[in-house]
HTML snippet that shows the backbone in 3Dmol.js (N, CA, C, O; Angstrom):
<script src="https://3Dmol.org/build/3Dmol-min.js"></script>
<div id="view" style="width:600px;height:400px;position:relative"></div>
<script>
const pdb = `
ATOM      1  N   MET A   1      33.204-179.141 167.301  1.00  0.00           N
ATOM      2  CA  MET A   1      34.191-179.338 168.332  1.00  0.00           C
ATOM      3  C   MET A   1      35.602-179.325 167.739  1.00  0.00           C
ATOM      4  O   MET A   1      36.513-178.728 168.313  1.00  0.00           O
ATOM      5  N   ARG A   2      35.780-179.984 166.591  1.00  0.00           N
ATOM      6  CA  ARG A   2      37.095-180.048 165.961  1.00  0.00           C
ATOM      7  C   ARG A   2      37.540-178.674 165.480  1.00  0.00           C
ATOM      8  O   ARG A   2      38.703-178.301 165.635  1.00  0.00           O
ATOM      9  N   THR A   3      36.614-177.928 164.900  1.00  0.00           N
ATOM     10  CA  THR A   3      36.964-176.594 164.417  1.00  0.00           C
ATOM     11  C   THR A   3      37.345-175.692 165.569  1.00  0.00           C
ATOM     12  O   THR A   3      38.226-174.845 165.421  1.00  0.00           O
ATOM     13  N   CYS A   4      36.702-175.853 166.711  1.00  0.00           N
ATOM     14  CA  CYS A   4      37.028-175.055 167.888  1.00  0.00           C
ATOM     15  C   CYS A   4      38.438-175.392 168.366  1.00  0.00           C
ATOM     16  O   CYS A   4      39.183-174.499 168.770  1.00  0.00           O
ATOM     17  N   HIS A   5      38.811-176.680 168.324  1.00  0.00           N
ATOM     18  CA  HIS A   5      40.148-177.111 168.726  1.00  0.00           C
ATOM     19  C   HIS A   5      41.203-176.540 167.776  1.00  0.00           C
ATOM     20  O   HIS A   5      42.280-176.116 168.196  1.00  0.00           O
ATOM     21  N   ARG A   6      40.858-176.541 166.471  1.00  0.00           N
ATOM     22  CA  ARG A   6      41.789-175.971 165.480  1.00  0.00           C
ATOM     23  C   ARG A   6      41.954-174.476 165.676  1.00  0.00           C
ATOM     24  O   ARG A   6      43.057-173.947 165.543  1.00  0.00           O
ATOM     25  N   LYS A   7      40.857-173.791 165.994  1.00  0.00           N
ATOM     26  CA  LYS A   7      40.959-172.346 166.227  1.00  0.00           C
ATOM     27  C   LYS A   7      41.845-172.053 167.420  1.00  0.00           C
ATOM     28  O   LYS A   7      42.645-171.118 167.399  1.00  0.00           O
ATOM     29  N   GLY A   8      41.695-172.864 168.467  1.00  0.00           N
ATOM     30  CA  GLY A   8      42.524-172.671 169.655  1.00  0.00           C
ATOM     31  C   GLY A   8      44.001-172.887 169.348  1.00  0.00           C
ATOM     32  O   GLY A   8      44.855-172.147 169.836  1.00  0.00           O
ATOM     33  N   ALA A   9      44.304-173.912 168.532  1.00  0.00           N
ATOM     34  CA  ALA A   9      45.694-174.181 168.150  1.00  0.00           C
ATOM     35  C   ALA A   9      46.242-173.060 167.291  1.00  0.00           C
ATOM     36  O   ALA A   9      47.401-172.670 167.433  1.00  0.00           O
ATOM     37  N   ALA A  10      45.397-172.534 166.388  1.00  0.00           N
ATOM     38  CA  ALA A  10      45.848-171.438 165.524  1.00  0.00           C
ATOM     39  C   ALA A  10      46.126-170.180 166.342  1.00  0.00           C
ATOM     40  O   ALA A  10      47.082-169.454 166.071  1.00  0.00           O
ATOM     41  N   VAL A  11      45.295-169.932 167.331  1.00  0.00           N
ATOM     42  CA  VAL A  11      45.491-168.752 168.187  1.00  0.00           C
ATOM     43  C   VAL A  11      46.786-168.913 168.978  1.00  0.00           C
ATOM     44  O   VAL A  11      47.556-167.961 169.103  1.00  0.00           O
ATOM     45  N   ARG A  12      47.032-170.105 169.512  1.00  0.00           N
ATOM     46  CA  ARG A  12      48.264-170.341 170.261  1.00  0.00           C
ATOM     47  C   ARG A  12      49.487-170.185 169.368  1.00  0.00           C
ATOM     48  O   ARG A  12      50.505-169.630 169.783  1.00  0.00           O
ATOM     49  N   THR A  13      49.377-170.682 168.133  1.00  0.00           N
ATOM     50  CA  THR A  13      50.490-170.556 167.198  1.00  0.00           C
ATOM     51  C   THR A  13      50.774-169.095 166.889  1.00  0.00           C
ATOM     52  O   THR A  13      51.931-168.677 166.850  1.00  0.00           O
ATOM     53  N   ARG A  14      49.720-168.319 166.669  1.00  0.00           N
ATOM     54  CA  ARG A  14      49.914-166.881 166.411  1.00  0.00           C
ATOM     55  C   ARG A  14      50.547-166.190 167.615  1.00  0.00           C
ATOM     56  O   ARG A  14      51.424-165.341 167.458  1.00  0.00           O
ATOM     57  N   ARG A  15      50.106-166.551 168.808  1.00  0.00           N
ATOM     58  CA  ARG A  15      50.682-165.946 170.010  1.00  0.00           C
ATOM     59  C   ARG A  15      52.171-166.294 170.141  1.00  0.00           C
ATOM     60  O   ARG A  15      52.987-165.453 170.518  1.00  0.00           O
ATOM     61  N   ILE A  16      52.502-167.536 169.826  1.00  0.00           N
ATOM     62  CA  ILE A  16      53.911-167.957 169.895  1.00  0.00           C
ATOM     63  C   ILE A  16      54.739-167.184 168.873  1.00  0.00           C
ATOM     64  O   ILE A  16      55.839-166.726 169.180  1.00  0.00           O
ATOM     65  N   ILE A  17      54.214-167.038 167.662  1.00  0.00           N
ATOM     66  CA  ILE A  17      54.928-166.305 166.618  1.00  0.00           C
ATOM     67  C   ILE A  17      55.087-164.841 167.014  1.00  0.00           C
ATOM     68  O   ILE A  17      56.155-164.262 166.815  1.00  0.00           O
ATOM     69  N   ARG A  18      54.038-164.233 167.573  1.00  0.00           N
ATOM     70  CA  ARG A  18      54.142-162.845 168.034  1.00  0.00           C
ATOM     71  C   ARG A  18      55.166-162.726 169.154  1.00  0.00           C
ATOM     72  O   ARG A  18      55.953-161.780 169.191  1.00  0.00           O
ATOM     73  N   GLY A  19      55.149-163.687 170.059  1.00  0.00           N
ATOM     74  CA  GLY A  19      56.124-163.665 171.156  1.00  0.00           C
ATOM     75  C   GLY A  19      57.545-163.760 170.640  1.00  0.00           C
ATOM     76  O   GLY A  19      58.433-163.053 171.118  1.00  0.00           O
ATOM     77  N   CYS A  20      57.766-164.634 169.663  1.00  0.00           N
ATOM     78  CA  CYS A  20      59.106-164.764 169.062  1.00  0.00           C
ATOM     79  C   CYS A  20      59.485-163.479 168.346  1.00  0.00           C
ATOM     80  O   CYS A  20      60.633-163.040 168.414  1.00  0.00           O
ATOM     81  N   ALA A  21      58.523-162.880 167.661  1.00  0.00           N
ATOM     82  CA  ALA A  21      58.817-161.639 166.940  1.00  0.00           C
ATOM     83  C   ALA A  21      59.187-160.532 167.916  1.00  0.00           C
ATOM     84  O   ALA A  21      60.116-159.764 167.665  1.00  0.00           O
ATOM     85  N   VAL A  22      58.462-160.446 169.031  1.00  0.00           N
ATOM     86  CA  VAL A  22      58.760-159.424 170.046  1.00  0.00           C
ATOM     87  C   VAL A  22      60.143-159.666 170.631  1.00  0.00           C
ATOM     88  O   VAL A  22      60.917-158.727 170.816  1.00  0.00           O
ATOM     89  N   ILE A  23      60.451-160.914 170.921  1.00  0.00           N
ATOM     90  CA  ILE A  23      61.777-161.246 171.470  1.00  0.00           C
ATOM     91  C   ILE A  23      62.871-160.883 170.477  1.00  0.00           C
ATOM     92  O   ILE A  23      63.903-160.335 170.865  1.00  0.00           O
ATOM     93  N   CYS A  24      62.653-161.187 169.185  1.00  0.00           N
ATOM     94  CA  CYS A  24      63.646-160.859 168.152  1.00  0.00           C
ATOM     95  C   CYS A  24      63.844-159.344 168.045  1.00  0.00           C
ATOM     96  O   CYS A  24      64.972-158.865 167.928  1.00  0.00           O
ATOM     97  N   VAL A  25      62.746-158.602 168.085  1.00  0.00           N
ATOM     98  CA  VAL A  25      62.848-157.135 167.996  1.00  0.00           C
ATOM     99  C   VAL A  25      63.585-156.581 169.205  1.00  0.00           C
ATOM    100  O   VAL A  25      64.431-155.699 169.061  1.00  0.00           O
ATOM    101  N   LEU A  26      63.276-157.086 170.393  1.00  0.00           N
ATOM    102  CA  LEU A  26      63.961-156.627 171.602  1.00  0.00           C
ATOM    103  C   LEU A  26      65.448-156.996 171.565  1.00  0.00           C
ATOM    104  O   LEU A  26      66.294-156.200 171.971  1.00  0.00           O
ATOM    105  N   ALA A  27      65.763-158.193 171.082  1.00  0.00           N
ATOM    106  CA  ALA A  27      67.161-158.602 170.982  1.00  0.00           C
ATOM    107  C   ALA A  27      67.899-157.731 169.976  1.00  0.00           C
ATOM    108  O   ALA A  27      69.038-157.334 170.223  1.00  0.00           O
ATOM    109  N   LEU A  28      67.275-157.434 168.859  1.00  0.00           N
ATOM    110  CA  LEU A  28      67.898-156.577 167.838  1.00  0.00           C
ATOM    111  C   LEU A  28      68.099-155.164 168.376  1.00  0.00           C
ATOM    112  O   LEU A  28      69.141-154.550 168.144  1.00  0.00           O
ATOM    113  N   ALA A  29      67.106-154.650 169.092  1.00  0.00           N
ATOM    114  CA  ALA A  29      67.247-153.310 169.691  1.00  0.00           C
ATOM    115  C   ALA A  29      68.361-153.295 170.717  1.00  0.00           C
ATOM    116  O   ALA A  29      69.119-152.329 170.801  1.00  0.00           O
ATOM    117  N   GLY A  30      68.466-154.353 171.494  1.00  0.00           N
ATOM    118  CA  GLY A  30      69.555-154.443 172.478  1.00  0.00           C
ATOM    119  C   GLY A  30      70.908-154.526 171.807  1.00  0.00           C
ATOM    120  O   GLY A  30      71.874-153.922 172.275  1.00  0.00           O
ATOM    121  N   ALA A  31      70.988-155.272 170.709  1.00  0.00           N
ATOM    122  CA  ALA A  31      72.264-155.396 169.985  1.00  0.00           C
ATOM    123  C   ALA A  31      72.671-154.061 169.370  1.00  0.00           C
ATOM    124  O   ALA A  31      73.852-153.715 169.364  1.00  0.00           O
ATOM    125  N   ILE A  32      71.712-153.321 168.861  1.00  0.00           N
ATOM    126  CA  ILE A  32      72.010-152.016 168.267  1.00  0.00           C
ATOM    127  C   ILE A  32      72.397-151.021 169.349  1.00  0.00           C
ATOM    128  O   ILE A  32      73.293-150.202 169.143  1.00  0.00           O
ATOM    129  N   ALA A  33      71.734-151.080 170.496  1.00  0.00           N
ATOM    130  CA  ALA A  33      72.013-150.131 171.580  1.00  0.00           C
ATOM    131  C   ALA A  33      73.376-150.388 172.204  1.00  0.00           C
ATOM    132  O   ALA A  33      73.990-149.451 172.713  1.00  0.00           O
ATOM    133  N   CYS A  34      73.863-151.595 172.186  1.00  0.00           N
ATOM    134  CA  CYS A  34      75.126-151.950 172.814  1.00  0.00           C
ATOM    135  C   CYS A  34      76.247-152.035 171.784  1.00  0.00           C
ATOM    136  O   CYS A  34      76.883-153.079 171.643  1.00  0.00           O
ATOM    137  N   THR A  35      76.487-150.965 171.080  1.00  0.00           N
ATOM    138  CA  THR A  35      77.560-150.947 170.099  1.00  0.00           C
ATOM    139  C   THR A  35      78.898-150.815 170.828  1.00  0.00           C
ATOM    140  O   THR A  35      79.070-149.872 171.601  1.00  0.00           O
ATOM    141  N   PRO A  36      79.840-151.714 170.613  1.00  0.00           N
ATOM    142  CA  PRO A  36      81.120-151.626 171.301  1.00  0.00           C
ATOM    143  C   PRO A  36      81.927-150.428 170.799  1.00  0.00           C
ATOM    144  O   PRO A  36      81.882-150.076 169.620  1.00  0.00           O
ATOM    145  N   LYS A  37      82.663-149.814 171.722  1.00  0.00           N
ATOM    146  CA  LYS A  37      83.461-148.640 171.386  1.00  0.00           C
ATOM    147  C   LYS A  37      84.874-148.849 171.919  1.00  0.00           C
ATOM    148  O   LYS A  37      85.058-149.223 173.077  1.00  0.00           O
ATOM    149  N   VAL A  38      85.852-148.610 171.087  1.00  0.00           N
ATOM    150  CA  VAL A  38      87.257-148.768 171.467  1.00  0.00           C
ATOM    151  C   VAL A  38      87.917-147.407 171.339  1.00  0.00           C
ATOM    152  O   VAL A  38      87.836-146.754 170.299  1.00  0.00           O
ATOM    153  N   GLU A  39      88.568-146.994 172.409  1.00  0.00           N
ATOM    154  CA  GLU A  39      89.282-145.717 172.389  1.00  0.00           C
ATOM    155  C   GLU A  39      90.759-145.967 172.613  1.00  0.00           C
ATOM    156  O   GLU A  39      91.150-146.787 173.444  1.00  0.00           O
ATOM    157  N   VAL A  40      91.560-145.256 171.867  1.00  0.00           N
ATOM    158  CA  VAL A  40      93.014-145.332 172.027  1.00  0.00           C
ATOM    159  C   VAL A  40      93.490-143.936 172.375  1.00  0.00           C
ATOM    160  O   VAL A  40      93.292-142.989 171.614  1.00  0.00           O
ATOM    161  N   THR A  41      94.121-143.819 173.537  1.00  0.00           N
ATOM    162  CA  THR A  41      94.637-142.519 173.949  1.00  0.00           C
ATOM    163  C   THR A  41      96.158-142.569 173.949  1.00  0.00           C
ATOM    164  O   THR A  41      96.744-143.562 174.379  1.00  0.00           O
ATOM    165  N   PRO A  42      96.801-141.512 173.473  1.00  0.00           N
ATOM    166  CA  PRO A  42      98.259-141.514 173.460  1.00  0.00           C
ATOM    167  C   PRO A  42      98.801-141.356 174.875  1.00  0.00           C
ATOM    168  O   PRO A  42      98.163-140.759 175.741  1.00  0.00           O
ATOM    169  N   SER A  43      99.982-141.899 175.084  1.00  0.00           N
ATOM    170  CA  SER A  43     100.616-141.825 176.389  1.00  0.00           C
ATOM    171  C   SER A  43     101.273-140.460 176.586  1.00  0.00           C
ATOM    172  O   SER A  43     101.723-139.836 175.625  1.00  0.00           O
ATOM    173  N   ASP A  44     101.324-139.999 177.844  1.00  0.00           N
ATOM    174  CA  ASP A  44     101.999-138.735 178.150  1.00  0.00           C
ATOM    175  C   ASP A  44     103.511-138.918 178.180  1.00  0.00           C
ATOM    176  O   ASP A  44     104.251-137.965 177.937  1.00  0.00           O
ATOM    177  N   LYS A  45     103.972-140.113 178.471  1.00  0.00           N
ATOM    178  CA  LYS A  45     105.405-140.393 178.569  1.00  0.00           C
ATOM    179  C   LYS A  45     105.967-140.689 177.183  1.00  0.00           C
ATOM    180  O   LYS A  45     105.251-141.204 176.325  1.00  0.00           O
ATOM    181  N   PRO A  46     107.248-140.369 176.951  1.00  0.00           N
ATOM    182  CA  PRO A  46     107.841-140.694 175.657  1.00  0.00           C
ATOM    183  C   PRO A  46     108.003-142.208 175.498  1.00  0.00           C
ATOM    184  O   PRO A  46     108.120-142.948 176.475  1.00  0.00           O
ATOM    185  N   ILE A  47     108.005-142.624 174.286  1.00  0.00           N
ATOM    186  CA  ILE A  47     108.144-144.043 173.984  1.00  0.00           C
ATOM    187  C   ILE A  47     109.633-144.366 173.914  1.00  0.00           C
ATOM    188  O   ILE A  47     110.382-143.696 173.204  1.00  0.00           O
ATOM    189  N   THR A  48     110.059-145.380 174.640  1.00  0.00           N
ATOM    190  CA  THR A  48     111.450-145.812 174.653  1.00  0.00           C
ATOM    191  C   THR A  48     111.551-147.145 173.911  1.00  0.00           C
ATOM    192  O   THR A  48     110.844-148.108 174.209  1.00  0.00           O
ATOM    193  N   ILE A  49     112.448-147.158 172.945  1.00  0.00           N
ATOM    194  CA  ILE A  49     112.653-148.377 172.179  1.00  0.00           C
ATOM    195  C   ILE A  49     114.101-148.807 172.375  1.00  0.00           C
ATOM    196  O   ILE A  49     115.021-148.061 172.037  1.00  0.00           O
ATOM    197  N   ASN A  50     114.306-149.981 172.907  1.00  0.00           N
ATOM    198  CA  ASN A  50     115.649-150.526 173.087  1.00  0.00           C
ATOM    199  C   ASN A  50     115.900-151.559 172.001  1.00  0.00           C
ATOM    200  O   ASN A  50     115.159-152.532 171.865  1.00  0.00           O
ATOM    201  N   LEU A  51     116.947-151.332 171.239  1.00  0.00           N
ATOM    202  CA  LEU A  51     117.283-152.251 170.162  1.00  0.00           C
ATOM    203  C   LEU A  51     118.687-152.784 170.359  1.00  0.00           C
ATOM    204  O   LEU A  51     119.594-152.041 170.734  1.00  0.00           O
ATOM    205  N   ASN A  52     118.861-154.022 170.116  1.00  0.00           N
ATOM    206  CA  ASN A  52     120.186-154.633 170.074  1.00  0.00           C
ATOM    207  C   ASN A  52     120.442-155.006 168.623  1.00  0.00           C
ATOM    208  O   ASN A  52     119.860-155.952 168.093  1.00  0.00           O
ATOM    209  N   VAL A  53     121.316-154.251 168.000  1.00  0.00           N
ATOM    210  CA  VAL A  53     121.584-154.452 166.583  1.00  0.00           C
ATOM    211  C   VAL A  53     123.034-154.897 166.426  1.00  0.00           C
ATOM    212  O   VAL A  53     123.953-154.263 166.945  1.00  0.00           O
ATOM    213  N   LYS A  54     123.215-155.957 165.728  1.00  0.00           N
ATOM    214  CA  LYS A  54     124.557-156.449 165.451  1.00  0.00           C
ATOM    215  C   LYS A  54     124.780-156.354 163.948  1.00  0.00           C
ATOM    216  O   LYS A  54     124.081-156.974 163.147  1.00  0.00           O
ATOM    217  N   ILE A  55     125.782-155.551 163.598  1.00  0.00           N
ATOM    218  CA  ILE A  55     126.101-155.400 162.187  1.00  0.00           C
ATOM    219  C   ILE A  55     127.393-156.160 161.932  1.00  0.00           C
ATOM    220  O   ILE A  55     128.431-155.873 162.528  1.00  0.00           O
ATOM    221  N   ASP A  56     127.312-157.092 161.074  1.00  0.00           N
ATOM    222  CA  ASP A  56     128.474-157.914 160.754  1.00  0.00           C
ATOM    223  C   ASP A  56     128.786-157.724 159.270  1.00  0.00           C
ATOM    224  O   ASP A  56     127.908-157.870 158.420  1.00  0.00           O
ATOM    225  N   HIS A  57     130.009-157.404 158.975  1.00  0.00           N
ATOM    226  CA  HIS A  57     130.368-157.233 157.580  1.00  0.00           C
ATOM    227  C   HIS A  57     131.738-157.847 157.339  1.00  0.00           C
ATOM    228  O   HIS A  57     132.536-158.019 158.261  1.00  0.00           O
ATOM    229  N   GLU A  58     131.980-158.159 156.123  1.00  0.00           N
ATOM    230  CA  GLU A  58     133.251-158.769 155.751  1.00  0.00           C
ATOM    231  C   GLU A  58     133.697-158.139 154.436  1.00  0.00           C
ATOM    232  O   GLU A  58     132.945-158.086 153.463  1.00  0.00           O
ATOM    233  N   ILE A  59     134.893-157.681 154.434  1.00  0.00           N
ATOM    234  CA  ILE A  59     135.444-157.090 153.216  1.00  0.00           C
ATOM    235  C   ILE A  59     136.558-158.013 152.721  1.00  0.00           C
ATOM    236  O   ILE A  59     137.474-158.360 153.466  1.00  0.00           O
ATOM    237  N   ARG A  60     136.462-158.392 151.486  1.00  0.00           N
ATOM    238  CA  ARG A  60     137.446-159.324 150.916  1.00  0.00           C
ATOM    239  C   ARG A  60     138.435-158.538 150.070  1.00  0.00           C
ATOM    240  O   ARG A  60     138.116-158.085 148.971  1.00  0.00           O
ATOM    241  N   VAL A  61     139.625-158.390 150.596  1.00  0.00           N
ATOM    242  CA  VAL A  61     140.687-157.683 149.882  1.00  0.00           C
ATOM    243  C   VAL A  61     141.826-158.623 149.547  1.00  0.00           C
ATOM    244  O   VAL A  61     142.862-158.195 149.038  1.00  0.00           O
ATOM    245  N   LYS A  62     141.643-159.875 149.823  1.00  0.00           N
ATOM    246  CA  LYS A  62     142.692-160.862 149.597  1.00  0.00           C
ATOM    247  C   LYS A  62     143.100-160.908 148.123  1.00  0.00           C
ATOM    248  O   LYS A  62     144.294-160.920 147.823  1.00  0.00           O
ATOM    249  N   VAL A  63     142.161-160.933 147.223  1.00  0.00           N
ATOM    250  CA  VAL A  63     142.466-161.012 145.787  1.00  0.00           C
ATOM    251  C   VAL A  63     143.200-159.752 145.347  1.00  0.00           C
ATOM    252  O   VAL A  63     144.166-159.829 144.588  1.00  0.00           O
ATOM    253  N   ASP A  64     142.754-158.608 145.812  1.00  0.00           N
ATOM    254  CA  ASP A  64     143.408-157.357 145.434  1.00  0.00           C
ATOM    255  C   ASP A  64     144.850-157.323 145.915  1.00  0.00           C
ATOM    256  O   ASP A  64     145.743-156.889 145.187  1.00  0.00           O
ATOM    257  N   LYS A  65     145.076-157.781 147.144  1.00  0.00           N
ATOM    258  CA  LYS A  65     146.438-157.786 147.668  1.00  0.00           C
ATOM    259  C   LYS A  65     147.327-158.742 146.876  1.00  0.00           C
ATOM    260  O   LYS A  65     148.472-158.412 146.568  1.00  0.00           O
ATOM    261  N   GLU A  66     146.809-159.910 146.549  1.00  0.00           N
ATOM    262  CA  GLU A  66     147.590-160.864 145.763  1.00  0.00           C
ATOM    263  C   GLU A  66     147.861-160.308 144.367  1.00  0.00           C
ATOM    264  O   GLU A  66     148.952-160.498 143.830  1.00  0.00           O
ATOM    265  N   LEU A  67     146.901-159.636 143.786  1.00  0.00           N
ATOM    266  CA  LEU A  67     147.074-159.047 142.468  1.00  0.00           C
ATOM    267  C   LEU A  67     148.112-157.919 142.526  1.00  0.00           C
ATOM    268  O   LEU A  67     148.946-157.803 141.628  1.00  0.00           O
ATOM    269  N   ASP A  68     148.065-157.100 143.559  1.00  0.00           N
ATOM    270  CA  ASP A  68     149.078-156.064 143.736  1.00  0.00           C
ATOM    271  C   ASP A  68     150.470-156.681 143.869  1.00  0.00           C
ATOM    272  O   ASP A  68     151.442-156.171 143.312  1.00  0.00           O
ATOM    273  N   LYS A  69     150.550-157.762 144.596  1.00  0.00           N
ATOM    274  CA  LYS A  69     151.834-158.431 144.782  1.00  0.00           C
ATOM    275  C   LYS A  69     152.372-158.949 143.448  1.00  0.00           C
ATOM    276  O   LYS A  69     153.552-158.782 143.142  1.00  0.00           O
ATOM    277  N   VAL A  70     151.504-159.575 142.659  1.00  0.00           N
ATOM    278  CA  VAL A  70     151.923-160.106 141.343  1.00  0.00           C
ATOM    279  C   VAL A  70     152.344-158.956 140.434  1.00  0.00           C
ATOM    280  O   VAL A  70     153.353-159.050 139.735  1.00  0.00           O
ATOM    281  N   LEU A  71     151.574-157.877 140.443  1.00  0.00           N
ATOM    282  CA  LEU A  71     151.898-156.751 139.560  1.00  0.00           C
ATOM    283  C   LEU A  71     153.186-156.049 140.000  1.00  0.00           C
ATOM    284  O   LEU A  71     153.955-155.567 139.168  1.00  0.00           O
ATOM    285  N   SER A  72     153.411-155.998 141.319  1.00  0.00           N
ATOM    286  CA  SER A  72     154.635-155.333 141.777  1.00  0.00           C
ATOM    287  C   SER A  72     155.861-156.190 141.492  1.00  0.00           C
ATOM    288  O   SER A  72     156.933-155.657 141.206  1.00  0.00           O
ATOM    289  N   GLU A  73     155.717-157.516 141.566  1.00  0.00           N
ATOM    290  CA  GLU A  73     156.844-158.395 141.274  1.00  0.00           C
ATOM    291  C   GLU A  73     157.143-158.426 139.775  1.00  0.00           C
ATOM    292  O   GLU A  73     158.303-158.483 139.365  1.00  0.00           O
ATOM    293  N   ASN A  74     156.106-158.387 138.980  1.00  0.00           N
ATOM    294  CA  ASN A  74     156.278-158.407 137.524  1.00  0.00           C
ATOM    295  C   ASN A  74     155.798-157.076 136.955  1.00  0.00           C
ATOM    296  O   ASN A  74     154.753-157.023 136.307  1.00  0.00           O
ATOM    297  N   SER A  75     156.537-156.021 137.185  1.00  0.00           N
ATOM    298  CA  SER A  75     156.099-154.693 136.789  1.00  0.00           C
ATOM    299  C   SER A  75     156.027-154.535 135.267  1.00  0.00           C
ATOM    300  O   SER A  75     155.332-153.640 134.786  1.00  0.00           O
ATOM    301  N   GLY A  76     156.701-155.351 134.522  1.00  0.00           N
ATOM    302  CA  GLY A  76     156.652-155.239 133.076  1.00  0.00           C
ATOM    303  C   GLY A  76     155.563-156.089 132.448  1.00  0.00           C
ATOM    304  O   GLY A  76     155.540-156.277 131.232  1.00  0.00           O
ATOM    305  N   LEU A  77     154.662-156.602 133.272  1.00  0.00           N
ATOM    306  CA  LEU A  77     153.591-157.471 132.758  1.00  0.00           C
ATOM    307  C   LEU A  77     152.649-156.706 131.835  1.00  0.00           C
ATOM    308  O   LEU A  77     152.246-157.239 130.801  1.00  0.00           O
ATOM    309  N   PHE A  78     152.288-155.480 132.176  1.00  0.00           N
ATOM    310  CA  PHE A  78     151.413-154.681 131.321  1.00  0.00           C
ATOM    311  C   PHE A  78     152.144-153.517 130.735  1.00  0.00           C
ATOM    312  O   PHE A  78     151.560-152.734 129.987  1.00  0.00           O
TER     313      PHE A  78
END
`;
const viewer = $3Dmol.createViewer("view");
viewer.addModel(pdb, "pdb");
viewer.setStyle({}, {cartoon: {color: "spectrum"}});
viewer.zoomTo();
viewer.render();
</script>
């Protein structure tokens, strides 16, 4: 009687394992079949880019002007 009960449990366990294996195979096949695809198509319209650019610059001529002034006042310096 005990061996018969063990055989029944072993058969059920094998069936469960086979069922899990079938489910895993079906899930894997579904995952492989459903490969995502991304497509990028160029636009027919031209691309417009609006930029706001601020260019700030500073030129320092103060030293040069002062040096010119000193040299012009003291022309015999050099």
